[in-house]
Residue frames as qw, qx, qy, qz and C-alpha x, y, z in Angstrom:
[[0.299, -0.953, 0.045, 0.024, -149.70, 20.84, -47.22],
 [0.718, -0.406, 0.358, 0.437, -146.23, 19.29, -47.42],
 [0.594, 0.442, 0.406, 0.536, -146.03, 20.14, -51.13],
 [0.062, 0.929, 0.148, 0.334, -146.79, 23.81, -50.51],
 [0.578, -0.774, 0.180, 0.188, -144.29, 23.87, -47.65],
 [0.759, -0.003, 0.357, 0.544, -141.66, 22.72, -50.18],
 [0.342, 0.725, 0.260, 0.538, -142.37, 25.81, -52.32],
 [0.340, -0.933, 0.001, -0.118, -142.13, 27.99, -49.22],
 [0.746, -0.508, 0.272, 0.334, -138.80, 26.40, -48.22],
 [0.685, 0.302, 0.337, 0.570, -137.38, 26.72, -51.74],
 [0.155, 0.843, 0.158, 0.490, -138.20, 30.44, -51.98],
 [0.538, -0.840, 0.076, 0.019, -136.96, 31.01, -48.44],
 [0.784, -0.265, 0.304, 0.472, -133.59, 29.40, -49.27],
 [0.521, 0.541, 0.305, 0.586, -133.36, 31.38, -52.52],
 [0.102, -0.941, -0.116, -0.301, -134.03, 34.66, -50.74],
 [0.674, -0.691, 0.133, 0.225, -131.24, 34.01, -48.23],
 [0.775, 0.146, 0.234, 0.569, -128.69, 34.08, -51.05],
 [0.261, 0.769, 0.149, 0.565, -129.03, 37.83, -51.63],
 [0.600, -0.554, -0.304, 0.490, -126.85, 38.90, -48.71],
 [0.361, -0.027, 0.103, 0.926, -125.16, 41.86, -50.42],
 [0.158, -0.554, -0.444, -0.687, -128.53, 43.33, -51.35],
 [0.566, -0.697, -0.439, 0.036, -129.42, 43.15, -47.66],
 [0.553, -0.317, -0.120, 0.761, -126.22, 45.00, -46.70],
 [0.119, 0.248, 0.289, 0.917, -127.09, 47.78, -49.14],
 [0.385, -0.635, -0.501, -0.445, -130.66, 47.88, -47.85],
 [0.600, -0.515, -0.434, 0.432, -129.37, 48.05, -44.27],
 [0.321, -0.111, -0.010, 0.941, -127.64, 51.35, -44.98],
 [0.158, -0.372, -0.432, -0.807, -130.72, 52.73, -46.71],
 [0.524, -0.610, -0.572, -0.162, -133.13, 51.69, -43.92],
 [0.549, -0.441, -0.355, 0.615, -130.91, 53.11, -41.18],
 [0.191, -0.012, 0.100, 0.976, -130.41, 56.47, -42.86],
 [0.290, -0.422, -0.495, -0.701, -134.06, 56.79, -43.82],
 [0.569, -0.569, -0.590, 0.065, -135.24, 55.72, -40.37],
 [0.451, -0.343, -0.266, 0.780, -132.97, 58.21, -38.64],
 [0.012, 0.158, 0.250, 0.955, -134.20, 61.03, -40.91],
 [0.438, -0.531, -0.570, -0.449, -137.79, 60.16, -40.02],
 [0.574, -0.511, -0.499, 0.401, -136.95, 60.17, -36.29],
 [0.296, -0.163, -0.057, 0.939, -135.41, 63.63, -36.66],
 [0.165, -0.339, -0.445, -0.812, -138.43, 64.85, -38.60],
 [0.534, -0.598, -0.559, -0.211, -140.95, 63.72, -35.96],
 [0.528, -0.388, -0.372, 0.657, -138.73, 65.12, -33.20],
 [0.109, 0.050, 0.117, 0.986, -138.90, 68.52, -34.90],
 [0.381, -0.457, -0.524, -0.609, -142.69, 68.18, -35.18],
 [0.600, -0.529, -0.570, 0.187, -142.98, 67.21, -31.50],
 [0.408, -0.285, -0.222, 0.839, -140.87, 70.17, -30.39],
 [0.028, -0.183, -0.288, -0.939, -142.72, 72.61, -32.64],
 [0.514, -0.465, -0.465, -0.551, -146.09, 71.53, -31.21],
 [0.293, -0.490, 0.559, -0.601, -144.91, 71.22, -27.57],
 [0.112, -0.096, 0.977, -0.154, -145.56, 67.49, -27.70],
 [0.596, 0.325, 0.391, -0.622, -149.17, 67.82, -28.87],
 [0.368, 0.322, -0.731, -0.476, -148.99, 64.97, -31.38],
 [0.840, -0.119, -0.188, -0.495, -151.28, 61.90, -31.74],
 [0.934, -0.072, -0.312, 0.158, -148.59, 59.45, -30.61],
 [0.570, -0.765, 0.210, 0.213, -145.96, 59.56, -27.89],
 [0.315, 0.806, -0.473, -0.165, -142.54, 60.34, -29.43],
 [0.294, -0.412, 0.862, -0.006, -140.92, 57.14, -28.12],
 [0.690, 0.302, 0.633, -0.176, -143.79, 55.15, -29.67],
 [0.563, 0.791, -0.067, -0.230, -143.22, 56.92, -32.97],
 [0.032, 0.704, -0.701, -0.108, -139.50, 56.08, -32.91],
 [0.481, -0.120, 0.865, -0.078, -140.24, 52.41, -32.22],
 [0.683, 0.565, 0.387, -0.256, -142.90, 52.40, -34.96],
 [0.397, 0.822, -0.334, -0.235, -140.38, 53.83, -37.43],
 [0.096, -0.537, 0.836, 0.062, -137.69, 51.24, -36.65],
 [0.608, 0.149, 0.763, -0.163, -140.18, 48.41, -36.90],
 [0.626, 0.713, 0.146, -0.279, -141.30, 49.76, -40.25],
 [0.268, 0.778, -0.542, -0.172, -137.72, 49.94, -41.53],
 [0.267, -0.378, 0.886, -0.030, -136.66, 46.52, -40.24],
 [0.480, 0.256, 0.834, -0.092, -139.77, 44.75, -41.58],
 [0.308, 0.529, -0.171, -0.772, -140.24, 46.85, -44.71],
 [0.192, 0.204, -0.843, -0.459, -140.02, 43.88, -47.09],
 [0.128, 0.268, 0.929, -0.221, -142.89, 42.05, -45.36],
 [0.227, 0.695, 0.561, -0.388, -145.43, 44.77, -46.14],
 [0.038, 0.505, -0.354, -0.786, -144.09, 46.39, -49.30],
 [0.705, 0.454, 0.500, -0.218, -146.78, 45.73, -51.92],
 [0.435, 0.793, -0.321, -0.281, -144.51, 47.07, -54.67],
 [0.093, -0.507, 0.855, 0.067, -142.10, 44.18, -54.00],
 [0.878, 0.174, 0.252, -0.368, -144.12, 41.66, -55.95],
 [0.636, -0.187, 0.682, 0.310, -142.74, 38.62, -57.74],
 [0.354, 0.605, -0.319, -0.638, -142.03, 39.71, -61.30],
 [0.029, -0.167, 0.952, 0.254, -141.57, 36.05, -62.31],
 [0.292, 0.428, 0.816, -0.257, -145.28, 35.48, -61.67],
 [0.364, 0.726, 0.072, -0.579, -146.23, 38.45, -63.85],
 [0.139, 0.503, -0.708, -0.476, -143.91, 37.07, -66.54],
 [0.210, 0.099, 0.972, 0.016, -145.65, 33.68, -66.34],
 [0.371, 0.616, 0.552, -0.423, -149.01, 35.34, -66.86],
 [0.338, 0.771, -0.134, -0.523, -147.99, 37.48, -69.85],
 [0.099, 0.505, -0.779, -0.357, -145.75, 34.91, -71.59],
 [0.840, 0.051, -0.321, -0.434, -148.06, 31.93, -71.22],
 [0.352, 0.313, -0.837, 0.278, -145.68, 29.98, -68.99],
 [0.528, -0.201, 0.474, -0.675, -148.54, 29.70, -66.52],
 [0.852, 0.144, -0.349, -0.363, -149.43, 26.62, -68.58],
 [0.516, 0.258, -0.761, 0.296, -146.61, 24.77, -66.81],
 [0.201, -0.180, 0.611, -0.744, -148.12, 25.72, -63.47],
 [0.746, 0.034, 0.031, -0.664, -151.48, 24.35, -64.57],
 [0.740, 0.221, -0.626, -0.110, -149.86, 21.00, -65.32],
 [0.125, 0.247, -0.804, 0.526, -148.95, 20.54, -61.68],
 [0.484, -0.463, -0.720, -0.181, -151.45, 18.59, -59.55],
 [0.322, -0.321, -0.476, 0.753, -151.57, 21.52, -57.13],
 [0.053, 0.906, 0.410, -0.095, -153.60, 24.64, -56.46],
 [0.486, 0.505, 0.036, 0.712, -151.94, 27.51, -58.31],
 [0.270, -0.839, -0.019, -0.471, -153.27, 29.98, -55.73],
 [0.794, -0.600, 0.089, 0.036, -151.82, 28.04, -52.78],
 [0.839, 0.104, 0.083, 0.527, -148.57, 27.42, -54.64],
 [0.301, 0.641, 0.019, 0.706, -148.03, 31.10, -55.40],
 [0.490, -0.808, -0.005, -0.328, -149.12, 32.07, -51.89],
 [0.880, -0.394, 0.071, 0.256, -146.47, 29.74, -50.39],
 [0.686, 0.331, 0.087, 0.642, -143.86, 31.04, -52.79],
 [0.031, 0.780, 0.018, 0.625, -144.52, 34.69, -51.92],
 [0.667, -0.730, 0.011, -0.150, -144.56, 34.00, -48.19],
 [0.887, -0.186, 0.068, 0.418, -141.19, 32.24, -48.29],
 [0.515, 0.489, 0.071, 0.701, -139.59, 35.00, -50.36],
 [0.177, -0.823, -0.018, -0.540, -140.81, 37.81, -48.10],
 [0.766, -0.642, 0.039, -0.018, -139.89, 36.12, -44.83],
 [0.851, -0.018, 0.054, 0.522, -136.38, 35.23, -46.03],
 [0.345, 0.585, 0.039, 0.733, -135.66, 38.78, -47.24],
 [0.404, -0.805, -0.012, -0.434, -137.09, 40.26, -44.04],
 [0.887, -0.415, -0.042, 0.198, -135.00, 37.86, -41.97],
 [0.705, 0.200, -0.005, 0.681, -131.78, 39.14, -43.55],
 [0.108, 0.598, 0.025, 0.794, -132.70, 42.79, -42.97],
 [0.564, -0.722, -0.253, -0.312, -134.60, 42.63, -39.70],
 [0.811, -0.415, -0.205, 0.357, -131.84, 41.50, -37.34],
 [0.535, 0.063, -0.043, 0.841, -129.11, 44.04, -38.29],
 [0.086, -0.575, -0.195, -0.790, -131.56, 46.96, -38.52],
 [0.649, -0.668, -0.295, -0.212, -133.14, 46.07, -35.16],
 [0.762, -0.288, -0.201, 0.544, -129.75, 45.69, -33.44],
 [0.334, 0.243, 0.041, 0.910, -128.65, 49.09, -34.75],
 [0.306, -0.655, -0.299, -0.622, -132.00, 50.61, -33.69],
 [0.732, -0.622, -0.273, 0.064, -131.45, 49.43, -30.10],
 [0.686, -0.193, -0.064, 0.699, -127.93, 50.95, -30.13],
 [0.181, 0.690, 0.217, 0.667, -129.06, 54.41, -31.24],
 [0.081, 0.152, -0.421, 0.891, -128.73, 57.40, -28.88],
 [0.093, 0.307, 0.815, -0.482, -131.63, 57.52, -26.42],
 [0.413, 0.429, 0.159, -0.788, -134.03, 59.92, -28.20],
 [0.600, 0.420, -0.445, -0.516, -133.83, 57.80, -31.35],
 [0.016, -0.253, 0.963, -0.090, -133.54, 54.38, -29.72],
 [0.642, -0.186, -0.584, -0.462, -136.05, 51.59, -30.29],
 [0.406, -0.374, 0.590, -0.590, -137.69, 50.37, -27.09],
 [0.055, -0.046, -0.997, 0.019, -138.84, 46.96, -25.92],
 [0.397, -0.496, -0.591, -0.497, -142.58, 46.12, -25.78],
 [0.375, -0.573, 0.244, -0.686, -144.38, 47.36, -22.69],
 [0.638, -0.297, 0.630, -0.327, -144.92, 43.76, -21.53],
 [0.249, -0.139, 0.929, 0.234, -144.86, 40.13, -22.66],
 [0.448, 0.540, 0.683, -0.203, -148.55, 40.12, -23.62],
 [0.314, 0.826, -0.073, -0.463, -147.99, 43.06, -25.96],
 [0.029, -0.519, 0.764, 0.383, -145.17, 41.15, -27.65],
 [0.349, 0.155, 0.924, 0.037, -147.36, 38.05, -28.13],
 [0.420, 0.736, 0.439, -0.299, -150.16, 40.14, -29.60],
 [0.128, 0.763, -0.395, -0.495, -147.55, 41.84, -31.80],
 [0.173, -0.244, 0.903, 0.310, -146.46, 38.45, -33.21],
 [0.391, 0.444, 0.797, -0.122, -150.06, 37.37, -33.77],
 [0.350, 0.840, 0.221, -0.351, -151.05, 40.56, -35.57],
 [0.060, -0.642, 0.576, 0.502, -147.75, 40.60, -37.48],
 [0.246, -0.005, 0.924, 0.293, -148.55, 37.27, -39.14],
 [0.337, 0.668, 0.638, -0.181, -152.15, 38.32, -39.76],
 [0.161, 0.852, -0.093, -0.490, -150.91, 41.55, -41.35],
 [0.139, -0.407, 0.773, 0.466, -148.47, 39.59, -43.52],
 [0.335, 0.314, 0.884, 0.088, -151.33, 37.33, -44.61],
 [0.296, 0.818, 0.360, -0.337, -153.46, 40.36, -45.55],
 [0.033, 0.743, -0.406, -0.530, -150.57, 41.85, -47.54],
 [0.192, -0.194, 0.887, 0.373, -149.91, 38.64, -49.45],
 [0.338, 0.503, 0.794, -0.039, -153.60, 37.94, -50.14],
 [0.237, 0.846, 0.095, -0.468, -153.90, 41.50, -51.46],
 [0.004, -0.580, 0.643, 0.500, -150.92, 40.91, -53.77],
 [0.297, 0.109, 0.934, 0.165, -152.46, 37.59, -54.83],
 [0.368, 0.714, 0.506, -0.315, -155.62, 39.49, -55.75],
 [0.169, 0.779, -0.304, -0.522, -153.51, 41.67, -58.05],
 [0.152, -0.280, 0.880, 0.353, -151.99, 38.59, -59.72],
 [0.351, 0.379, 0.855, -0.052, -155.41, 37.02, -60.24],
 [0.331, 0.807, 0.255, -0.417, -156.87, 40.19, -61.77],
 [0.019, 0.653, -0.539, -0.532, -153.90, 40.43, -64.14],
 [0.381, 0.064, 0.897, 0.216, -155.07, 37.16, -65.72],
 [0.373, 0.716, 0.581, -0.101, -157.89, 39.18, -67.31],
 [0.160, 0.932, -0.090, -0.312, -155.66, 41.84, -68.91],
 [0.785, 0.555, -0.141, 0.236, -152.98, 41.99, -71.60],
 [0.391, 0.482, -0.451, 0.641, -150.51, 43.85, -69.38],
 [0.564, -0.501, -0.590, 0.288, -150.22, 43.64, -65.57],
 [0.315, 0.106, -0.188, 0.924, -149.05, 47.23, -65.20],
 [0.305, -0.490, -0.253, -0.776, -152.53, 48.76, -65.05],
 [0.747, -0.537, -0.363, -0.151, -153.85, 46.70, -62.13],
 [0.721, -0.139, -0.335, 0.590, -150.46, 46.84, -60.44],
 [0.200, 0.238, -0.095, 0.946, -150.28, 50.64, -60.50],
 [0.435, -0.508, -0.251, -0.700, -153.93, 51.23, -59.60],
 [0.801, -0.470, -0.344, -0.139, -154.16, 48.75, -56.72],
 [0.766, -0.250, -0.266, 0.530, -150.73, 49.20, -55.14],
 [0.292, 0.575, 0.003, 0.764, -150.26, 52.92, -55.70],
 [0.338, -0.680, 0.071, -0.647, -152.08, 54.11, -52.57],
 [0.848, -0.327, -0.415, 0.041, -151.33, 51.17, -50.27],
 [0.575, 0.071, -0.396, 0.712, -148.15, 52.57, -48.73],
 [0.091, -0.347, 0.132, -0.924, -149.86, 55.79, -47.75],
 [0.673, -0.369, -0.170, -0.618, -153.10, 54.20, -46.50],
 [0.866, -0.188, -0.452, 0.099, -151.35, 51.42, -44.55],
 [0.519, -0.850, 0.065, 0.058, -149.29, 53.79, -42.41],
 [0.840, 0.049, 0.092, 0.532, -145.99, 53.35, -44.20],
 [0.312, 0.616, 0.040, 0.722, -145.58, 57.03, -45.06],
 [0.171, -0.415, 0.406, -0.796, -147.01, 58.42, -41.81],
 [0.012, -0.163, -0.930, 0.329, -148.62, 56.50, -38.90],
 [0.151, -0.531, -0.695, -0.461, -152.39, 56.39, -39.28],
 [0.297, -0.689, -0.523, 0.404, -153.10, 58.21, -35.96],
 [0.200, -0.345, 0.103, 0.911, -151.77, 61.36, -37.69],
 [0.000, 0.369, 0.676, 0.638, -154.64, 61.23, -40.19],
 [0.367, -0.147, 0.133, -0.909, -157.61, 63.57, -39.56],
 [0.391, 0.046, 0.834, -0.386, -160.31, 61.54, -37.80],
 [0.683, 0.465, 0.203, -0.526, -162.90, 61.90, -40.55],
 [0.582, 0.565, -0.534, -0.236, -160.44, 60.48, -43.08],
 [0.061, -0.350, 0.910, -0.214, -159.09, 57.88, -40.68],
 [0.649, 0.156, 0.559, -0.491, -162.60, 56.47, -40.37],
 [0.758, 0.543, -0.125, -0.340, -162.67, 55.90, -44.13],
 [0.308, 0.581, -0.754, 0.016, -159.18, 54.38, -44.19],
 [0.292, -0.218, 0.861, -0.356, -160.17, 51.91, -41.47],
 [0.795, 0.297, 0.266, -0.456, -162.94, 50.63, -43.73],
 [0.681, 0.580, -0.429, -0.124, -160.25, 49.30, -46.09],
 [0.962, -0.158, -0.134, 0.179, -157.89, 46.33, -45.58],
 [0.517, 0.582, -0.278, 0.562, -154.86, 48.64, -45.71],
 [0.326, -0.716, 0.291, -0.545, -155.35, 49.87, -42.13],
 [0.882, -0.361, 0.243, -0.183, -154.88, 46.28, -40.92],
 [0.812, 0.413, -0.292, 0.292, -151.52, 45.65, -42.49],
 [0.564, 0.170, -0.453, 0.669, -148.44, 47.05, -40.71],
 [0.233, -0.590, 0.070, -0.770, -150.43, 49.69, -38.81],
 [0.799, -0.488, -0.139, -0.322, -151.83, 47.21, -36.25],
 [0.893, -0.173, -0.249, 0.332, -148.76, 45.17, -35.16],
 [0.448, 0.354, -0.207, 0.794, -146.46, 48.20, -35.07],
 [0.306, -0.594, 0.063, -0.741, -148.83, 50.22, -32.89],
 [0.872, -0.435, -0.178, -0.139, -149.35, 47.27, -30.53],
 [0.801, 0.026, -0.257, 0.540, -145.60, 46.77, -30.11],
 [0.256, 0.406, -0.156, 0.863, -144.96, 50.48, -29.54],
 [0.151, -0.349, -0.694, 0.612, -147.73, 50.67, -26.94],
 [0.207, 0.045, -0.125, -0.969, -149.90, 53.11, -28.90],
 [0.712, -0.128, -0.375, -0.580, -152.60, 50.44, -29.26],
 [0.151, 0.169, -0.890, 0.396, -153.23, 48.45, -26.08],
 [0.326, 0.120, 0.677, -0.649, -155.87, 46.80, -23.92],
 [0.504, 0.475, 0.687, -0.219, -159.43, 46.39, -25.15],
 [0.329, 0.759, -0.112, -0.551, -158.81, 48.88, -27.98],
 [0.048, 0.471, -0.779, -0.412, -156.74, 46.37, -29.95],
 [0.456, 0.136, 0.873, -0.110, -159.31, 43.54, -30.03],
 [0.583, 0.678, 0.285, -0.345, -161.56, 45.10, -32.71],
 [0.262, 0.751, -0.507, -0.332, -158.48, 45.57, -34.91],
 [0.222, -0.281, 0.931, 0.074, -157.48, 41.91, -34.52],
 [0.551, 0.393, 0.695, -0.242, -161.00, 40.75, -35.38],
 [0.499, 0.789, 0.000, -0.358, -161.02, 42.97, -38.47],
 [0.006, 0.602, -0.749, -0.277, -157.63, 41.57, -39.47],
 [0.391, 0.028, 0.920, -0.015, -159.08, 38.04, -39.44],
 [0.534, 0.635, 0.459, -0.317, -162.15, 39.18, -41.41],
 [0.350, 0.815, -0.279, -0.369, -160.08, 40.96, -44.07],
 [0.159, -0.431, 0.865, 0.203, -157.67, 38.04, -44.37],
 [0.466, 0.254, 0.844, -0.076, -160.57, 35.64, -45.00],
 [0.469, 0.761, 0.265, -0.362, -162.31, 38.08, -47.37],
 [0.210, 0.767, -0.477, -0.374, -159.24, 38.80, -49.52],
 [0.236, -0.257, 0.925, 0.152, -158.27, 35.12, -49.69],
 [0.506, 0.430, 0.725, -0.183, -161.80, 34.12, -50.67],
 [0.421, 0.817, 0.019, -0.394, -161.94, 36.84, -53.34],
 [0.035, 0.640, -0.693, -0.331, -158.59, 35.75, -54.76],
 [0.347, -0.023, 0.936, 0.053, -159.63, 32.09, -54.94],
 [0.514, 0.616, 0.525, -0.284, -162.97, 32.95, -56.61],
 [0.336, 0.824, -0.234, -0.392, -161.26, 35.13, -59.21],
 [0.127, -0.453, 0.847, 0.248, -158.70, 32.39, -59.86],
 [0.481, 0.242, 0.839, -0.080, -161.49, 29.86, -60.45],
 [0.492, 0.775, 0.242, -0.314, -163.07, 32.22, -62.97],
 [0.161, 0.788, -0.491, -0.335, -159.74, 32.89, -64.69],
 [0.395, -0.264, 0.872, 0.123, -158.83, 29.21, -64.81],
 [0.603, 0.453, 0.647, -0.115, -161.85, 28.51, -67.02],
 [0.483, 0.859, 0.139, -0.095, -160.90, 31.12, -69.62],
 [0.334, -0.682, 0.501, 0.414, -157.10, 30.91, -69.78],
 [0.832, 0.544, 0.097, 0.040, -155.90, 30.58, -73.36],
 [0.496, -0.611, 0.435, 0.437, -152.21, 29.92, -74.03],
 [0.089, -0.372, 0.643, 0.663, -150.96, 30.89, -77.50],
 [0.550, 0.196, -0.336, -0.739, -154.38, 30.35, -79.03],
 [0.309, 0.049, -0.948, -0.066, -154.67, 26.77, -77.80]]
């Protein structure tokens, strides 16, 4: 475990070096978040408030999404790992007396948390300083905040194990672009990044909730904003645990299969 923590710490420290990129992203997240708040305000006014979520919950959901965007962005995958797979440099990884799956998992986790750390604090501070209609609110109570933290880490685990599944499948192809485009293309929409999932028609929402995508950012953000509370959130937490275990198991099984057939430069 200490060895994998070293990979996590190394990637975390590396990610903290990109401060200017975080400043640029701060501007983008704030402008985009404010535009979304204005859009949903117009929708709420046009429908006399008959929307699936309370407007203040929507605003908080939006600011959480913008401040923690890097944690759940499946497009933000490690291109160095794809390069290792296609160039054959994965041979160096195989020489290490470590699990490649666990090593890459630690690496991705460290990179995402460090980048999110740089962006989260300034975006959140600005969100709390916004004028009242567009201001982020605190959790309804301490229990909601604790459940938010729990589901946040479970959602991060699901996101990373999903990305790991993409890496493992790319070991069976010449180019990673096919799997990458097919498997990550719909994730942002189905995970609630484009619009919160309660806005989906119920018959389609039922289908979305059969996938792991509904248990990424959708769950922690709705718990924090108060849209998901009480006994209603327990089934979502249980499904988060199930999907995390299922995706991790699938990734490890595929890696074991790929490990037996890896050929580097014809050797």
